[in-house]
Rosetta silent file (secondary structure, phi, psi, omega in degrees, C-alpha in Angstrom):
SEQUENCE: MLLESVDASTKRFVETVGGLAAGQVAGETLIPPWTRGHVITHVARAADSLCRLLEGARTGTEIPQYASMAAREEEIEAGAGRPVAALADDVIESAARFDSAVRALPQEAWWRRVRLRTGELRTPGSLVATRVRELEVHHADLAAGYAFGDVPEAAARFVIDDVIGALEKRDGVPGMRIEATDVDLVRDIGAGGGPLIRGPLGDLLAWITGRGQAAVGLSVSGAQGVPDAPYWI
SCORE:     score description
SCORE:     0.000 S_00000001
   1 L     0.000  -37.234  177.560   -0.063   -0.035   -0.045 S_00000001
   2 H   -63.837  -41.378  177.980    2.778    2.442    0.876 S_00000001
   3 H   -67.716  -27.597  171.303    4.630    1.655   -2.347 S_00000001
   4 H   -63.553  -42.415  176.817    1.505    2.373   -4.131 S_00000001
   5 H   -68.527  -36.714  179.219    1.407    5.824   -2.566 S_00000001
   6 H   -64.076  -45.604  176.120    5.059    6.396   -3.404 S_00000001
   7 H   -58.177  -45.521  179.396    4.270    5.528   -7.041 S_00000001
   8 H   -61.642  -43.817 -176.975    1.377    7.820   -7.205 S_00000001
   9 H   -67.840  -37.746 -178.580    3.313   10.714   -5.691 S_00000001
  10 H   -61.236  -48.621 -179.268    6.229    9.943   -8.108 S_00000001
  11 H   -58.200  -45.995 -176.809    3.885   10.124  -11.122 S_00000001
  12 H   -64.664  -46.570  179.437    2.463   13.358  -10.183 S_00000001
  13 H   -47.154  -58.523 -173.383    5.896   14.788   -9.406 S_00000001
  14 H   -63.775  -34.427  171.654    7.187   13.673  -12.778 S_00000001
  15 H   -58.641  -38.131  179.787    4.185   15.134  -14.664 S_00000001
  16 H   -74.685  -44.566 -175.308    5.016   18.499  -13.258 S_00000001
  17 H   -67.322  -44.420  179.028    8.636   18.267  -14.087 S_00000001
  18 H   -61.177  -20.994 -178.086    7.888   17.069  -17.691 S_00000001
  19 L   -90.787    2.254 -178.590    5.653   20.068  -18.168 S_00000001
  20 L   -78.368  142.523  171.022    8.318   22.559  -17.401 S_00000001
  21 L   -82.907  147.546 -175.981    9.682   24.744  -20.076 S_00000001
  22 H   -49.276  -38.641  174.053   13.471   24.848  -20.493 S_00000001
  23 H   -67.702  -19.751 -174.499   13.764   28.296  -18.993 S_00000001
  24 H   -84.050   -8.261 -177.306   11.703   27.346  -15.944 S_00000001
  25 H   -64.181  -34.118  179.053   14.264   24.889  -14.624 S_00000001
  26 H   -86.564    5.576 -178.036   16.221   27.792  -13.199 S_00000001
  27 L   -63.494  163.965 -178.417   13.049   29.352  -11.713 S_00000001
  28 E   -78.281  149.704  178.289   12.623   30.253   -8.063 S_00000001
  29 L  -122.464 -179.413  175.161   11.135   27.713   -5.608 S_00000001
  30 L   -72.259   -9.737 -175.419    9.715   27.920   -2.038 S_00000001
  31 L  -126.319   61.163 -178.880   13.112   27.006   -0.695 S_00000001
  32 L   -55.192  157.745   -2.075   15.527   29.568   -2.014 S_00000001
  33 L   -77.441    6.800 -177.950   18.409   29.629   -3.068 S_00000001
  34 L   -65.448  141.041  171.095   17.457   26.245   -4.691 S_00000001
  35 E   -93.062  179.203  177.109   16.018   26.492   -8.197 S_00000001
  36 H   -59.399  -37.046 -178.914   13.566   23.981   -9.603 S_00000001
  37 H   -68.380  -34.877 -179.604   16.570   22.085  -11.045 S_00000001
  38 H   -65.357  -47.089 -176.410   18.156   21.886   -7.449 S_00000001
  39 H   -64.327  -47.370  177.027   14.877   20.532   -5.990 S_00000001
  40 H   -59.097  -42.918 -174.883   14.297   17.946   -8.727 S_00000001
  41 H   -67.783  -49.399  179.411   17.919   16.733   -8.555 S_00000001
  42 H   -56.225  -37.310  171.933   17.566   16.491   -4.698 S_00000001
  43 H   -61.985  -37.988  175.650   14.538   14.356   -4.945 S_00000001
  44 H   -64.783  -49.879 -170.952   16.341   12.035   -7.226 S_00000001
  45 H   -72.906  -26.661  174.086   19.523   11.881   -5.108 S_00000001
  46 H   -66.808  -31.532  174.345   17.334   11.410   -1.868 S_00000001
  47 H   -58.569  -47.001 -172.715   15.857    8.201   -3.451 S_00000001
  48 H   -69.882  -34.030 -178.701   19.398    6.907   -3.985 S_00000001
  49 H   -63.579  -44.680  179.571   20.313    7.977   -0.321 S_00000001
  50 H   -61.155  -36.290 -178.750   17.247    5.917    0.973 S_00000001
  51 H   -64.043  -40.643  177.385   18.572    2.975   -1.186 S_00000001
  52 H   -58.494  -41.095 -175.376   21.827    3.089    0.783 S_00000001
  53 H   -71.421  -31.875  177.472   19.983    2.940    4.030 S_00000001
  54 H   -64.672  -38.376  175.060   17.860    0.077    2.741 S_00000001
  55 H   -67.739  -30.869  174.292   20.901   -1.760    1.776 S_00000001
  56 H   -63.410  -42.403  178.484   22.239   -1.237    5.364 S_00000001
  57 H   -65.464  -38.033  177.410   19.082   -2.773    6.583 S_00000001
  58 H   -68.380  -33.036 -177.103   19.232   -5.726    4.327 S_00000001
  59 H   -99.642   -9.182  177.035   22.780   -6.556    5.130 S_00000001
  60 L    85.237   13.696 -172.023   22.792   -5.501    8.818 S_00000001
  61 L  -115.186  151.445  171.534   25.690   -3.079    8.295 S_00000001
  62 L   -80.980  109.622 -178.728   25.678    0.732    8.986 S_00000001
  63 L  -119.009  124.036  178.635   25.822    2.545    5.645 S_00000001
  64 L   -62.008  139.990  176.563   25.653    6.373    5.751 S_00000001
  65 L   -59.058  -36.488  171.982   22.774    8.045    3.938 S_00000001
  66 L  -139.306  149.767  177.344   25.366   10.421    2.369 S_00000001
  67 L   -62.650  -30.512  172.705   29.118   10.329    2.298 S_00000001
  68 L  -176.768  162.467  179.701   29.092   13.765    3.813 S_00000001
  69 H   -68.106  -30.136  172.863   26.847   16.869    3.626 S_00000001
  70 H   -59.121  -47.803  178.711   29.355   18.397    1.305 S_00000001
  71 H   -61.785  -37.100  174.293   29.076   15.598   -1.201 S_00000001
  72 H   -54.873  -44.310 -179.709   25.329   15.884   -0.936 S_00000001
  73 H   -70.346  -28.920 -178.381   25.441   19.520   -1.954 S_00000001
  74 H   -72.498  -38.384 -178.611   27.913   18.883   -4.682 S_00000001
  75 H   -60.779  -46.085 -170.280   25.598   16.214   -6.208 S_00000001
  76 H   -69.483  -45.833  177.791   22.661   18.540   -6.077 S_00000001
  77 H   -60.972  -38.304 -173.938   24.632   21.481   -7.567 S_00000001
  78 H   -70.816  -29.701 -176.607   26.066   19.301  -10.366 S_00000001
  79 H   -89.285  -20.129 -159.886   22.549   18.173  -11.510 S_00000001
  80 L   -58.378  -40.778 -171.367   20.673   21.373  -11.084 S_00000001
  81 L   -89.455    9.384 -179.149   21.242   22.749  -14.673 S_00000001
  82 L   -65.194  161.835 -176.488   20.246   19.740  -16.697 S_00000001
  83 L   -73.618  154.639 -179.521   17.658   19.711  -19.504 S_00000001
  84 H   -46.760  -50.841  179.052   13.984   18.862  -18.405 S_00000001
  85 H   -59.996  -38.719  176.297   14.098   15.493  -19.897 S_00000001
  86 H   -66.579  -34.972  177.315   17.291   14.409  -18.125 S_00000001
  87 H   -67.777  -49.290  173.012   15.752   15.707  -14.827 S_00000001
  88 H   -55.110  -46.443 -174.655   12.605   13.687  -15.384 S_00000001
  89 H   -69.221  -34.118  174.772   14.348   10.537  -16.363 S_00000001
  90 H   -59.119  -52.424 -179.755   16.598   10.931  -13.227 S_00000001
  91 H   -59.484  -43.474  176.262   13.572   10.990  -10.989 S_00000001
  92 H   -60.467  -42.477 -176.133   12.095    8.046  -12.767 S_00000001
  93 H   -78.451  -33.452  172.793   15.153    5.894  -12.752 S_00000001
  94 H   -71.520  -35.220  177.387   16.018    6.676   -9.058 S_00000001
  95 H   -67.314  -27.678  175.683   12.395    5.811   -8.126 S_00000001
  96 H   -73.240  -41.057  171.355   12.737    2.557   -9.777 S_00000001
  97 H   -54.833  -46.459  176.629   15.931    1.840   -7.829 S_00000001
  98 H   -61.719  -47.420 -179.797   14.148    2.629   -4.606 S_00000001
  99 H   -58.488  -40.434 -176.363   11.181    0.426   -5.403 S_00000001
 100 H   -66.404  -35.857  178.459   13.504   -2.440   -6.267 S_00000001
 101 H   -69.607  -37.786  174.477   15.550   -1.959   -2.921 S_00000001
 102 H   -57.407  -55.761 -178.306   12.316   -2.007   -0.972 S_00000001
 103 H   -59.363  -24.032 -179.264   11.094   -5.212   -2.607 S_00000001
 104 L   -79.699   -9.346 -171.621   14.427   -6.909   -2.066 S_00000001
 105 L   -78.272  123.634  171.190   14.327   -6.611    1.677 S_00000001
 106 L   -61.194  159.402 -178.213   14.027   -9.922    3.540 S_00000001
 107 H   -48.963  -45.987 -172.499   11.484  -10.123    6.374 S_00000001
 108 H   -62.654  -30.498 -165.831   14.090   -9.807    9.154 S_00000001
 109 H   -71.782  -26.467 -176.507   15.425   -6.599    7.630 S_00000001
 110 H   -61.722  -19.772 -174.002   12.010   -4.672    8.205 S_00000001
 111 H   -96.141   -7.097 -173.047   12.848   -4.680   11.971 S_00000001
 112 L   -89.964  146.525 -179.357   16.414   -3.266   11.733 S_00000001
 113 L  -102.546  133.945  179.634   16.856    0.381   12.398 S_00000001
 114 E  -122.432  158.941 -170.611   19.000    2.623   10.195 S_00000001
 115 E   -99.936  120.648  173.822   20.392    6.136   10.879 S_00000001
 116 L   -72.875  167.629  176.477   19.261    9.196    8.847 S_00000001
 117 L   -53.791  -31.273 -179.230   21.657   12.008    8.250 S_00000001
 118 L   -72.570   -9.846 -173.360   19.977   13.813   11.014 S_00000001
 119 L    92.204   -8.488  174.579   20.900   11.054   13.423 S_00000001
 120 L   -61.688  131.006  178.218   17.355    9.922   13.636 S_00000001
 121 E   -96.277  132.875 -178.248   16.818    6.162   13.684 S_00000001
 122 E  -135.125  161.243  178.621   14.172    4.661   11.463 S_00000001
 123 L   -99.068  154.336  178.140   12.837    1.446   10.263 S_00000001
 124 H   -46.256  -39.147 -177.891   12.535    0.546    6.528 S_00000001
 125 H   -63.269  -41.724  175.466    8.802    0.863    6.660 S_00000001
 126 H   -68.919  -27.647  172.209    9.030    4.368    7.899 S_00000001
 127 H   -63.903  -42.556  177.393   11.518    5.239    5.037 S_00000001
 128 H   -56.481  -41.361  175.436    8.907    4.243    2.577 S_00000001
 129 H   -68.247  -38.764  179.708    6.530    6.756    4.244 S_00000001
 130 H   -64.587  -24.811 -179.982    9.245    9.312    4.342 S_00000001
 131 H   -70.013  -36.175  174.536    9.584    9.021    0.616 S_00000001
 132 H   -66.474  -38.454  175.221    5.928   10.138    0.172 S_00000001
 133 H   -63.181  -43.664  175.643    6.771   13.124    2.314 S_00000001
 134 H   -50.351  -55.856 -173.026    9.824   13.898    0.301 S_00000001
 135 H   -64.601  -48.573 -173.500    7.856   13.858   -2.946 S_00000001
 136 H   -70.488  -38.960 -179.117    4.800   15.637   -1.880 S_00000001
 137 H   -69.167  -48.581 -176.807    6.517   18.569    0.060 S_00000001
 138 H   -72.707  -17.425  172.918    9.084   19.115   -2.680 S_00000001
 139 H   -64.688  -54.518  178.779    6.532   18.849   -5.379 S_00000001
 140 H   -62.584  -28.014  179.106    4.793   21.845   -3.872 S_00000001
 141 H   -61.593  -31.092 -176.107    8.245   23.481   -3.351 S_00000001
 142 L   -65.366  -16.689  176.217    8.634   23.701   -7.132 S_00000001
 143 L    59.483   41.257 -175.731    6.012   26.484   -7.305 S_00000001
 144 L  -130.874   37.832  170.851    5.003   25.105  -10.707 S_00000001
 145 L   116.634  -21.586  178.488    1.281   24.595  -10.496 S_00000001
 146 L  -102.973  107.207 -175.610    1.129   21.990   -7.625 S_00000001
 147 L   -97.454  173.468  176.008    0.370   23.584   -4.174 S_00000001
 148 H   -62.767  -32.783  177.460    0.251   22.288   -0.649 S_00000001
 149 H   -64.518  -20.033 -176.720   -3.558   22.309   -1.046 S_00000001
 150 H   -90.773   -3.452 -179.938   -3.227   19.680   -3.848 S_00000001
 151 L   -70.046  131.892  179.345   -1.446   17.124   -1.557 S_00000001
 152 L   -53.581  151.185 -175.697   -3.852   14.222   -1.007 S_00000001
 153 H   -66.189  -33.786 -174.634   -5.469   14.333    2.504 S_00000001
 154 H   -71.162  -38.582  176.095   -3.930   10.973    3.573 S_00000001
 155 H   -71.369  -37.029  177.827   -0.500   12.101    2.681 S_00000001
 156 H   -53.804  -53.660 -170.393   -0.950   15.703    4.136 S_00000001
 157 H   -58.540  -50.799  179.116   -2.151   13.963    7.446 S_00000001
 158 H   -56.383  -49.661 -174.974    0.972   11.663    7.405 S_00000001
 159 H   -65.328  -40.346  177.442    3.486   14.456    6.877 S_00000001
 160 H   -62.163  -40.159 -179.328    2.021   16.492    9.625 S_00000001
 161 H   -74.446  -38.479  174.850    1.954   13.729   12.160 S_00000001
 162 H   -46.958  -53.679  177.068    5.531   12.826   10.986 S_00000001
 163 H   -59.727  -42.369  179.799    6.787   16.227   11.711 S_00000001
 164 H   -63.125  -43.283  171.842    5.040   16.504   15.005 S_00000001
 165 H   -50.197  -42.893  178.565    6.569   13.100   15.761 S_00000001
 166 H   -65.638  -50.285 -176.226   10.025   14.441   15.075 S_00000001
 167 H   -56.656  -36.237 -175.251    9.309   17.466   17.297 S_00000001
 168 L   -64.735  -18.562 -178.002    8.298   15.283   20.194 S_00000001
 169 L   -87.955   -1.926 -172.681   11.891   13.980   20.404 S_00000001
 170 L  -109.359  148.065  169.752   13.255   17.484   20.964 S_00000001
 171 L   -85.996  150.126  167.380   13.481   19.649   24.110 S_00000001
 172 L    87.151   10.274 -178.853   12.279   23.129   24.240 S_00000001
 173 L   -75.803  124.372 -177.851    9.587   23.024   21.459 S_00000001
 174 L   -60.402  143.391  179.400    7.047   25.730   22.217 S_00000001
 175 L   -81.815  141.334  178.399    3.527   24.435   22.917 S_00000001
 176 E  -164.543  171.174  176.327    0.824   25.192   20.435 S_00000001
 177 E  -132.252  146.655  175.632   -2.176   23.548   18.717 S_00000001
 178 E  -120.620  146.329 -178.264   -3.167   23.231   15.194 S_00000001
 179 E  -143.941  122.252  175.971   -6.705   22.728   13.886 S_00000001
 180 E   -78.917  137.696 -176.927   -7.801   22.131   10.316 S_00000001
 181 L   -94.717  -12.177  179.488  -10.881   24.012    9.226 S_00000001
 182 L  -114.329   -1.535  172.862  -11.782   21.670    6.203 S_00000001
 183 L  -141.343  168.107 -179.804  -11.093   18.145    7.607 S_00000001
 184 L   -81.344   92.262 -176.677  -11.271   16.640   11.058 S_00000001
 185 L  -150.370  109.772  173.202   -7.737   17.247   12.241 S_00000001
 186 E  -129.707  127.929  178.253   -6.524   18.618   15.639 S_00000001
 187 E  -139.063  146.574  174.398   -3.003   18.177   16.972 S_00000001
 188 E   -99.308  149.687  176.352   -0.975   19.482   19.813 S_00000001
 189 E  -115.065  130.970 -176.226    2.653   20.493   19.234 S_00000001
 190 L    74.528 -139.608 -179.309    5.159   20.425   22.128 S_00000001
 191 L   -84.962   -3.554 -171.128    3.441   20.385   25.459 S_00000001
 192 L    73.331 -161.432 -167.766    0.272   21.777   23.788 S_00000001
 193 L    64.100 -160.213  177.421   -1.373   24.818   25.029 S_00000001
 194 L    67.865 -164.784 -179.238   -0.166   28.107   23.723 S_00000001
 195 L   -67.407  148.463  177.498   -1.664   29.652   20.506 S_00000001
 196 E  -105.956  114.462 -177.589   -4.185   27.898   18.396 S_00000001
 197 E   -98.630  120.237 -176.183   -3.429   27.937   14.637 S_00000001
 198 E  -121.204  151.931  169.969   -6.288   27.262   12.426 S_00000001
 199 E   162.186 -173.553 -175.726   -6.785   26.898    8.677 S_00000001
 200 L   -66.446  154.277 -178.212   -7.146   24.525    5.649 S_00000001
 201 H   -60.331  -33.129  173.661   -5.073   21.363    5.817 S_00000001
 202 H   -62.815  -39.920 -171.530   -2.885   22.367    2.927 S_00000001
 203 H   -76.426  -34.539  178.435   -1.927   25.571    4.604 S_00000001
 204 H   -67.848  -38.954  178.272   -1.213   23.814    7.985 S_00000001
 205 H   -60.842  -47.915 -178.086    1.064   21.426    5.964 S_00000001
 206 H   -60.677  -43.321  178.718    2.909   24.282    4.367 S_00000001
 207 H   -58.399  -52.146 -169.431    3.300   25.982    7.793 S_00000001
 208 H   -70.209  -22.514 -179.946    4.517   22.966    9.657 S_00000001
 209 L   -98.271   17.151  172.926    7.152   22.038    7.133 S_00000001
 210 L    89.397    6.463 -175.182    8.526   25.590    7.236 S_00000001
 211 L  -100.066   54.529 -176.727    6.981   27.014    4.101 S_00000001
 212 H   -50.381  -31.004  176.398    5.095   29.859    5.883 S_00000001
 213 H   -58.369  -26.414  179.689    5.042   31.974    2.715 S_00000001
 214 H   -97.147    0.063 -177.351    2.648   29.405    1.194 S_00000001
 215 L  -104.561   75.400 -169.249    0.372   29.271    4.235 S_00000001
 216 L   -82.615  -18.177 -171.790   -1.830   32.130    3.325 S_00000001
 217 L  -103.545   21.654 -175.539   -5.126   30.882    4.890 S_00000001
 218 L   -98.201  148.840  173.735   -4.127   30.551    8.532 S_00000001
 219 E  -123.563  169.673  176.484   -5.460   32.468   11.512 S_00000001
 220 E  -141.401  145.948  172.230   -4.366   32.460   15.137 S_00000001
 221 E  -125.178  135.890 -176.492   -5.705   32.892   18.535 S_00000001
 222 L    89.385   19.739  172.060   -3.569   33.500   21.644 S_00000001
 223 L  -163.303  160.384 -172.095   -0.804   35.285   19.814 S_00000001
 224 L   -77.942  -22.960 -177.375   -0.527   38.588   17.872 S_00000001
 225 L  -157.302  158.964  170.899    0.466   36.780   14.543 S_00000001
 226 L   -57.770  119.074  178.101    1.009   33.249   13.264 S_00000001
 227 L   -71.649  161.790  170.865    4.218   32.095   14.810 S_00000001
 228 L   -62.165  139.680  179.830    6.952   30.471   12.873 S_00000001
 229 L   -68.305  141.103  176.858    6.648   26.611   12.963 S_00000001
 230 L   -59.734  141.240  175.643    9.324   24.936   15.179 S_00000001
 231 L   -55.938  135.127 -175.247   12.416   23.738   13.287 S_00000001
 232 L  -130.547  -15.374 -175.946   12.064   20.059   12.705 S_00000001
 233 L  -133.006    0.000    0.000   14.719   18.645   10.378 S_00000001
């Protein structure tokens, strides 16, 4: 089921990439200074990085997600200026490698934990779900017609809960609550309490992932303005 979600998110992402004009590859995104080419290349290389983690789970050895953060940045920079067709093919081919890596896992590997670049420990099943997060959030980041409000409800709910789960592992996260106005979703962040942030699910998704500039439909009570979301990654 999760691989079906990854496949659907990949197809939507590739459709948007394939529809870009040549000059749009260098266009601005929601996460400057990255261009669309940077974001697309990152999505492809992130799939390969998850393949390395899955190989670690398969073999029971610790394999770093990236050789180094400098190497990660160099890979993204090197691929950012490629033509649209090459960028789209890269996403498709890296997605196929990820799919194959997941399907190759023996049963015992699904219980092994691997370490993300952030230091967080995850099981392979959660990595598959993380791939949905990566595709959906960065799809909206492209600012190319697919917005956070277009993210399917199930995926949006997962990403929000995933971010809150990461925040729960940190100290000093300010208490606040979020409430969706278009679906049934209420969540506490940190210790709860504090300001109440309300708005459509897509805007809450944009806000909690740090894309406040895309969260235009939010309101707040208990504070003078909508606060910045806690840093989570």
